[in-house]
N, C-alpha and C positions, 0 to 999 in steps of 0.2 A: 335409607343408605345415607350415612353423613358426608359432611364436606370433604372429610377425608381419605375416605375410604373411595369416594367417587373419584379424587383425584387420583389416587393408585391403581383404580380398574382404566380409568383414561391413558395416565402413564404405561401400563401394561401394553394397553392395546395401540398405542403410537408403538411402544416398541416393537412389539410382536410384527408393527407392520413394514419397520424400517430394513434396510441392509446397505452393505459399505458400498457407496456409489462414487463414480469419476464427479466430482462437483468442478474443481479447477482446470484450465486448460494449459499448455505447456507456459504459454504468452503470458498469463496473468499471473504464472509463478516466476519467470525468468524477471518480468519487470519488476515486481515486489522485491524481488531480492537485492535485485540491483539496485533499484534506489535505494534502497537500505544502504547499500556498502556506496553509493555517490557518496548522499546526504552525510553520510558517517564519517567518510575520507574526507570531504570538505569542510566539515564543521572544524576535524581536527587541524587542520591544516591554514584554519584560515586567518591566522597573526603570522605566521610563518613568511618570507621574504626566499626562501630557499627552494619550498614546496609550493611557489605561488603556478606554476606550470601545473603541476597537479591539483591545486584548488580548481584551478579557470577549467581545465580537461574535466572533472569531475563536476561542475558545475554546469558545463556546456551538456553533457552526458545527460543529468537532474532532467535538465530542458526538453532533451529530444526523448527519451524518456515517459516524461508529462505527456507532449504531444500525441506522440503513439498511446497511450493510455485511453488517451478522451477521446481518437479512433477508435481504438477496441472498444472502447463504453458503447458506441454507435452500431459498429459491424460482429462483435465479438460472439462468444458463443453465449449463452442461456443467462448464466449466471454473474458473465462477466459484464454485461449490459447494463447502464446505467437503470433504465427500466423497472429492471428486475431488483434492484437493491437499496435506490432513493426512495424515502420517504419523507411526509408529513412532519412538520414539529410534534403533534399530536401523538402518531405512531411511533414515535422517538420517546418520547415521554412515558409513553404507556409499557413499552419494553422496558424504560428504566424501573418501571413498576414492577416489572415481574422479577427484575433484579432482585431488587430491595427485599419482594417476597420469598426468595430463592426457589421461585417459580417459574422460570425463565420461558418465555415462549421458543420456542425450537426454530430455525430460519436455516434451510437447508443452503444456502448461501451466505452474502452477508448480513449479518442481524441491524436493524436500524439504526443505533449508535455506532456501530463500524462503520455502517455508508456515510454517515456524519462526517467521522476521523479521516475516511477514505477521500471523501469532498473536499473538507479542508486540508489536507495535507498537499491536494491535485494544485491547491488555486495558490497555497503557499506556495510550491516548489516553481508553477508559473514567476509569482512576486519577487521571489529569492533571485532565480532565476534572471528576469530581467533589468532588477535591480543592482546584481553582480555586472550585468554585461555594460550600464549604464557606468558603474564605478571603476572596471577594468578600462574603460574607454574615454575618461575623464570627464564626464558628463555628470553634472547636478553636482558638483563639489561634493562640500563635508555632508551636507544632507543626504546625499543619495547614498554615502559608505555609512551613515549612520542608521537610514531606513533599510538598507540590506542587514544589515547586524543586529535590529528589532527584528523581520522577519526571520530571518533564519534560529534565534534564540525563541521566535512565538510558536517554530516548527519543531524546535527539541521537546518543546515544553509539549506540545501536543503529540509528540511519540510518545514521551515517556509516559503520559495517559492514557495513550493507545495499547502500549506494551502491557500496562496491569491492566487494563480494561480485559485484553486477551486471556491472561491468565485468570485473572477472576471468573471471565467466562468458559474458560476450559470448564474451572473446577465443577460450574456450577451442572453446567453442562453435562460432565464427565466425559467430556472430548477434547482430545490435543489436537486445538487450534492450529498452532505450530508446526506440527508435525502435518495438518490437513495442506497447510502451504505449502509443504516439501513435497508430496506425495501425490495431492491433488485429489483424494479420495476423503470421503465427510460419511457419517450414516443420514441417510433417509429416504426416503421413499422410492422406489425402483424408477418409478416413470419421472423422477426430478432431477435422474443426471443428465449429462452429455454423453454425446457418443464419440467425439473424437478428441483426444488430447492436442492437435494442429501443432506437432511438434517441430514438422519445417518451418513455421512460421517462428516456434521461440527459440530455436537454433538458430534462425534469419538473424532474431534481436541480438543474440548473443552474441555474433560475429560480428554484427555492425556495429555494437558497441567499440568491441575488444580491437576491431581497424582504427575504430576514428581513436584510438589510446594510442596505439602504433603507428597512427601519423603523426599525434602532438610529439608523443617522446622522439621518433625520428628524422621529427621536423622543426623541433626545437635547434634553439641557438648553442652552440659550445661555448662552454666558459671560456672568456681567454680568448675564443676569438676575433682576431681581427676585424 
């Protein structure tokens, strides 16, 4: 049997053993989309004094979301834990090689390259929030403001690479990864799925963020008030 036939046979066996399984719990999905909203909103309002409260509120929200994700990465469900997807540089390089050969390794949770991007975004999220807090409280002077801007642009670049990689991976794997992060379901071996969506915790996270936004809005000084 030649290499091509062996590859097709292996792919057929893999496909036969897969099913649609629950991979992403609700807290992971709520975190993901709230982080997208917070970073995008904070970035587009960064240069406007009129929208400063919105910018600061979204920045604080981003910090809180990252802290939550760090905790959930230690205590969460199977594929939410860092131990399930953070891999060595060699593993990342090998995975990227399989992408270039258009024969990507299948990973039920985050693939090694995606995991690297996620860790980078979490680290940058904390750094952006810390530098933003320092700037807002007039600490650090101009260098703090410059650092905050550089970090934000670095995050934007990483997000762009991540989005491009998601679409490329979706095409090569034949699986819509964006839809998976909305529904929580992916293709995988039945034994690889998680049992619970943890929707009460996801709802609590959403409510907490919305309540924080409400408190910020109602506690804001009224324009023109003495």
